[in-house]
C-alpha positions as a Python dict, from the first residue, in 0.01 Angstrom:
ca = {
    (1, 'G'): (0, 0, 0),
    (2, 'R'): (-310, -206, -12),
    (3, 'H'): (-601, -16, 130),
    (4, 'R'): (-712, -216, 475),
    (5, 'M'): (-1024, -266, 481),
    (6, 'K'): (-1235, -6, 798),
    (7, 'I'): (-1542, -57, 992),
    (8, 'S'): (-1714, 134, 1202),
    (9, 'I'): (-1932, 4, 1471),
    (10, 'V'): (-2266, 236, 1578),
    (11, 'V'): (-2348, 127, 1916),
    (12, 'R'): (-2674, 309, 2048),
    (13, 'T'): (-2723, 316, 2423),
    (14, 'H'): (-3001, 366, 2692),
    (15, 'N'): (-2927, 235, 3041),
    (16, 'D'): (-2840, -114, 2933),
    (17, 'I'): (-2651, -211, 3164),
    (18, 'P'): (-2708, -531, 3201),
    (19, 'Y'): (-2554, -622, 2820),
    (20, 'I'): (-2307, -372, 2735),
    (21, 'A'): (-2011, -500, 2887),
    (22, 'Q'): (-2078, -834, 2742),
    (23, 'T'): (-2178, -656, 2394),
    (24, 'L'): (-1864, -423, 2401),
    (25, 'Q'): (-1623, -732, 2477),
    (26, 'C'): (-1772, -957, 2213),
    (27, 'L'): (-1725, -629, 1948),
    (28, 'Q'): (-1375, -625, 2111),
    (29, 'N'): (-1290, -995, 2074),
    (30, 'Q'): (-1400, -1027, 1654),
    (31, 'Q'): (-1148, -1243, 1444),
    (32, 'I'): (-1133, -997, 1110),
    (33, 'D'): (-853, -876, 912),
    (34, 'A'): (-990, -566, 917),
    (35, 'E'): (-943, -151, 1112),
    (36, 'T'): (-1232, -133, 1341),
    (37, 'E'): (-1374, 216, 1506),
    (38, 'I'): (-1663, 129, 1776),
    (39, 'M'): (-1907, 477, 1805),
    (40, 'I'): (-2103, 451, 2123),
    (41, 'I'): (-2385, 705, 2113),
    (42, 'D'): (-2582, 727, 2430),
    (43, 'N'): (-2915, 861, 2538),
    (44, 'E'): (-2889, 992, 2850),
    (45, 'S'): (-2830, 667, 3059),
    (46, 'M'): (-2870, 644, 3421),
    (47, 'D'): (-2791, 356, 3538),
    (48, 'G'): (-2441, 363, 3493),
    (49, 'T'): (-2376, 264, 3126),
    (50, 'S'): (-2157, 529, 3010),
    (51, 'G'): (-1939, 464, 3333),
    (52, 'V'): (-1888, 80, 3166),
    (53, 'V'): (-1867, 227, 2842),
    (54, 'R'): (-1535, 529, 2906),
    (55, 'R'): (-1423, 190, 3105),
    (56, 'L'): (-1466, -43, 2823),
    (57, 'N'): (-1394, 199, 2460),
    (58, 'S'): (-1104, 335, 2548),
    (59, 'G'): (-965, 307, 2248),
    (60, 'G'): (-1341, 407, 2055),
    (61, 'I'): (-1515, 708, 2032),
    (62, 'N'): (-1784, 774, 2220),
    (63, 'L'): (-2025, 1077, 2072),
    (64, 'E'): (-2270, 1321, 2260),
    (65, 'W'): (-2644, 1265, 2178),
    (66, 'P'): (-2770, 1498, 1897),
    (67, 'A'): (-2969, 1821, 2021),
    (68, 'G'): (-3367, 1754, 2000),
    (69, 'G'): (-3436, 1444, 2221),
    (70, 'Y'): (-3421, 1080, 2049),
    (71, 'V'): (-3554, 1081, 1701),
    (72, 'P'): (-3378, 761, 1526),
    (73, 'G'): (-3323, 859, 1181),
    (74, 'K'): (-3159, 1132, 1310),
    (75, 'V'): (-2948, 979, 1551),
    (76, 'L'): (-2826, 700, 1269),
    (77, 'N'): (-2730, 996, 1051),
    (78, 'F'): (-2584, 1167, 1291),
    (79, 'A'): (-2359, 897, 1364),
    (80, 'V'): (-2303, 790, 1020),
    (81, 'S'): (-2190, 1138, 1002),
    (82, 'R'): (-1878, 1113, 1234),
    (83, 'C'): (-1806, 720, 1080),
    (84, 'S'): (-1471, 668, 875),
    (85, 'G'): (-1532, 289, 805),
    (86, 'D'): (-1558, 187, 462),
    (87, 'Y'): (-1883, -33, 606),
    (88, 'I'): (-2105, 69, 904),
    (89, 'V'): (-2221, -221, 1119),
    (90, 'F'): (-2528, -101, 1361),
    (91, 'N'): (-2515, -309, 1665),
    (92, 'N'): (-2747, -227, 1954),
    (93, 'A'): (-2595, -253, 2312),
    (94, 'D'): (-2838, -497, 2400),
    (95, 'S'): (-2753, -734, 2075),
    (96, 'V'): (-2532, -960, 2226),
    (97, 'P'): (-2317, -1110, 1928),
    (98, 'Q'): (-2289, -1534, 1982),
    (99, 'N'): (-1864, -1588, 1883),
    (100, 'E'): (-1554, -1375, 1761),
    (101, 'H'): (-1687, -1448, 1376),
    (102, 'Y'): (-1985, -1266, 1400),
    (103, 'L'): (-1891, -952, 1211),
    (104, 'S'): (-1669, -1147, 925),
    (105, 'A'): (-2053, -1352, 890),
    (106, 'L'): (-2239, -1010, 892),
    (107, 'L'): (-1997, -842, 629),
    (108, 'R'): (-1943, -1151, 403),
    (109, 'P'): (-2296, -1103, 180),
    (110, 'L'): (-2135, -744, 124),
    (111, 'L'): (-1762, -826, 24),
    (112, 'D'): (-1841, -1120, -194),
    (113, 'G'): (-2082, -871, -372),
    (114, 'S'): (-2397, -1052, -342),
    (115, 'A'): (-2587, -766, -149),
    (116, 'Q'): (-2572, -373, -60),
    (117, 'I'): (-2715, -399, 304),
    (118, 'V'): (-2710, -696, 519),
    (119, 'Y'): (-2945, -767, 872),
    (120, 'A'): (-2825, -1051, 1100),
    (121, 'Q'): (-2993, -1357, 1285),
    (122, 'Q'): (-3149, -1272, 1612),
    (123, 'I'): (-3209, -1522, 1869),
    (124, 'P'): (-3419, -1446, 2182),
    (125, 'R'): (-3273, -1470, 2535),
    (126, 'K'): (-3321, -1715, 2758),
    (127, 'D'): (-3606, -1536, 2938),
    (128, 'A'): (-3797, -1458, 2643),
    (129, 'R'): (-4191, -1546, 2672),
    (130, 'P'): (-4306, -1832, 2442),
    (131, 'L'): (-4480, -1614, 2156),
    (132, 'I'): (-4175, -1348, 2112),
    (133, 'R'): (-3981, -1713, 2106),
    (134, 'K'): (-4199, -1824, 1811),
    (135, 'D'): (-4229, -1459, 1654),
    (136, 'Y'): (-3850, -1439, 1603),
    (137, 'R'): (-3846, -1772, 1517),
    (138, 'R'): (-4061, -1694, 1240),
    (139, 'A'): (-3866, -1365, 1156),
    (140, 'F'): (-3518, -1554, 1145),
    (141, 'G'): (-3435, -1884, 1201),
    (142, 'D'): (-3353, -2021, 898),
    (143, 'G'): (-3499, -1710, 689),
    (144, 'S'): (-3728, -1897, 516),
    (145, 'V'): (-4114, -1784, 649),
    (146, 'A'): (-3969, -1406, 664),
    (147, 'R'): (-3883, -1475, 226),
    (148, 'T'): (-4252, -1534, 217),
    (149, 'W'): (-4337, -1148, 360),
    (150, 'R'): (-4355, -815, 196),
    (151, 'H'): (-4067, -720, 338),
    (152, 'F'): (-3866, -756, 660),
    (153, 'F'): (-3555, -594, 812),
    (154, 'S'): (-3384, -476, 1190),
    (155, 'I'): (-3108, -241, 1216),
    (156, 'A'): (-3037, -425, 1583),
    (157, 'A'): (-2808, -542, 1405),
    (158, 'A'): (-2678, -493, 1052),
    (159, 'A'): (-2440, -335, 779),
    (160, 'A'): (-2415, -170, 485),
    (161, 'P'): (-2151, 29, 307),
    (162, 'R'): (-2066, 408, 435),
    (163, 'K'): (-2123, 569, 90),
    (164, 'L'): (-2490, 406, 82),
    (165, 'L'): (-2597, 559, 371),
    (166, 'T'): (-2421, 909, 340),
    (167, 'D'): (-2617, 897, 12),
    (168, 'H'): (-2958, 787, 131),
    (169, 'P'): (-3003, 874, 502),
    (170, 'F'): (-3260, 778, 737),
    (171, 'R'): (-3610, 976, 722),
    (172, 'E'): (-3579, 1184, 1032),
    (173, 'D'): (-3946, 1228, 1091),
    (174, 'L'): (-4022, 911, 1202),
    (175, 'Q'): (-4041, 789, 1523),
    (176, 'Y'): (-4064, 450, 1450),
    (177, 'S'): (-3985, 161, 1201),
    (178, 'E'): (-3696, 469, 1045),
    (179, 'D'): (-3501, 108, 968),
    (180, 'V'): (-3801, -88, 776),
    (181, 'E'): (-3894, 234, 567),
    (182, 'W'): (-3491, 289, 466),
    (183, 'S'): (-3429, -64, 396),
    (184, 'W'): (-3781, -65, 160),
    (185, 'R'): (-3690, 251, -14),
    (186, 'M'): (-3317, 84, -76),
    (187, 'K'): (-3489, -242, -214),
    (188, 'Q'): (-3736, -29, -445),
    (189, 'Q'): (-3370, 134, -557),
    (190, 'G'): (-3302, -207, -668),
    (191, 'C'): (-3065, -280, -330),
    (192, 'R'): (-3038, -632, -262),
    (193, 'I'): (-3096, -719, 117),
    (194, 'A'): (-2926, -1062, 256),
    (195, 'Y'): (-2987, -1226, 569),
    (196, 'A'): (-2699, -1386, 728),
    (197, 'E'): (-2810, -1648, 913),
    (198, 'D'): (-2465, -1743, 1050),
    (199, 'A'): (-2402, -1400, 1196),
    (200, 'T'): (-2586, -1446, 1556),
    (201, 'V'): (-2693, -1218, 1808),
    (202, 'E'): (-2872, -1250, 2092),
    (203, 'H'): (-3168, -967, 2124),
    (204, 'S'): (-3523, -957, 2249),
    (205, 'H'): (-3793, -768, 2463),
    (206, 'N'): (-4037, -884, 2669),
    (207, 'Y'): (-4296, -581, 2619),
    (208, 'D'): (-4565, -615, 2874),
    (209, 'L'): (-4946, -544, 2746),
    (210, 'K'): (-4899, -152, 2750),
    (211, 'Q'): (-4564, -154, 2638),
    (212, 'T'): (-4690, -401, 2294),
    (213, 'A'): (-5023, -160, 2265),
    (214, 'K'): (-4793, 114, 2216),
    (215, 'R'): (-4540, 21, 2013),
    (216, 'F'): (-4724, -178, 1777),
    (217, 'Y'): (-4997, 106, 1719),
    (218, 'N'): (-4715, 348, 1618),
    (219, 'E'): (-4562, 62, 1400),
    (220, 'G'): (-4883, 96, 1261),
    (221, 'I'): (-4888, 417, 1180),
    (222, 'A'): (-4514, 430, 1033),
    (223, 'D'): (-4608, 51, 837),
    (224, 'A'): (-4902, 316, 697),
    (225, 'M'): (-4683, 573, 569),
    (226, 'I'): (-4420, 343, 449),
    (227, 'F'): (-4580, 79, 225),
    (228, 'R'): (-4908, 251, 126),
    (229, 'A'): (-5122, -85, 90),
    (230, 'P'): (-5473, -106, 163),
    (231, 'C'): (-5579, -166, 490),
    (232, 'G'): (-5952, -378, 570),
    (233, 'F'): (-6073, -538, 870),
    (234, 'F'): (-6089, -866, 743),
    (235, 'G'): (-5812, -946, 523),
    (236, 'T'): (-5581, -682, 714),
    (237, 'F'): (-5702, -788, 1061),
    (238, 'L'): (-5939, -1075, 1085),
    (239, 'L'): (-5788, -1300, 867),
    (240, 'P'): (-5421, -1280, 991),
    (241, 'L'): (-5524, -1275, 1325),
    (242, 'C'): (-5725, -1630, 1306),
    (243, 'R'): (-5403, -1756, 1168),
    (244, 'E'): (-5176, -1617, 1383),
    (245, 'L'): (-5398, -1756, 1709),
    (246, 'L'): (-5399, -2106, 1536),
    (247, 'R'): (-5031, -2102, 1501),
    (248, 'D'): (-4983, -1966, 1859),
    (249, 'I'): (-5221, -2284, 2020),
    (250, 'S'): (-5050, -2521, 1820),
    (251, 'F'): (-4685, -2378, 1951),
    (252, 'L'): (-4768, -2354, 2281),
    (253, 'F'): (-4913, -2720, 2261),
    (254, 'R'): (-4595, -2851, 2169),
    (255, 'E'): (-4373, -2647, 2365),
    (256, 'H'): (-4570, -2784, 2672),
    (257, 'E'): (-4683, -2394, 2766),
    (258, 'L'): (-5065, -2420, 2735),
    (259, 'A'): (-5070, -2253, 3093),
    (260, 'D'): (-4913, -1965, 2977),
    (261, 'A'): (-5179, -1934, 2665),
    (262, 'P'): (-5407, -1660, 2843),
    (263, 'Y'): (-5164, -1406, 2887),
    (264, 'E'): (-5001, -1507, 2573),
    (265, 'L'): (-5298, -1483, 2346),
    (266, 'T'): (-5395, -1158, 2509),
    (267, 'F'): (-5096, -1062, 2425),
    (268, 'R'): (-5163, -1154, 2040),
    (269, 'I'): (-5477, -959, 2015),
    (270, 'L'): (-5366, -653, 2148),
    (271, 'Q'): (-5063, -664, 1922),
    (272, 'R'): (-5237, -721, 1591),
    (273, 'W'): (-5546, -483, 1693),
    (274, 'N'): (-5332, -183, 1797),
    (275, 'H'): (-5114, -249, 1472),
    (276, 'Y'): (-5438, -216, 1261),
    (277, 'R'): (-5561, 93, 1464),
    (278, 'G'): (-5226, 235, 1379),
    (279, 'Y'): (-5226, 150, 1051),
    (280, 'R'): (-5605, 328, 976),
    (281, 'R'): (-5446, 664, 1158),
    (282, 'G'): (-5158, 616, 944),
    (283, 'E'): (-5381, 603, 643),
    (284, 'S'): (-5590, 903, 753),
    (285, 'C'): (-5275, 1106, 803),
    (286, 'R'): (-5157, 975, 483),
    (287, 'E'): (-5467, 1158, 286),
}
């Protein structure tokens, strides 16, 4: 008989009690003509996440975390090696699908041959801070802004054929941006990456100033390793920051949220400055 398509859904969890039940139920309720397996790999959750997983994922597979601490690429490769689907969907535990057609919309570009890799639209949560909402609108939305960028991809909700992922594994020496490195490398090899605007998950983080500084410093280091583009103070930091701050102020004005400006603009300056610092650090590691 005809081979029935199989999809493996890899869900990484770590203390995701606010979202895990909703995410799992949404994934189990998908309307799609395919066999699906949900593979959950939990990073030592201490908040009851694993109990919810055991209760709800009775037919799925719950994997032990690979030894040696949390290295994103290593964990992703480990999960891929245990999958049996024709296609692999990566869906973080805190990326909540917004309807039962999410999977079919996400996989459409892979099935019709228009792309080899696809990522979903992410919308911010109801409690997302103003500039988080703005950044999500620019990165996702109708896709028109991100199309003008050098590169953009997010594995929080994305899919690719299993063969591509086994032939070209994730790098296991990066602690940040392993998905950006992998998708950029695939793009250099001629893979087309599609943005599935009608496949939507809710997913965002209100990082505080300390978390923002740490995250963007480390992403800056990773970007220097990945893109290898020169980085100047004016062209890479100051001019883009000024442009972004103007957009930020105009956004806060339009949304009647100027009262939040002191915190929000501090967040932006910290974000950009630490990314620039990280990029410079990454450049010195590269030489």
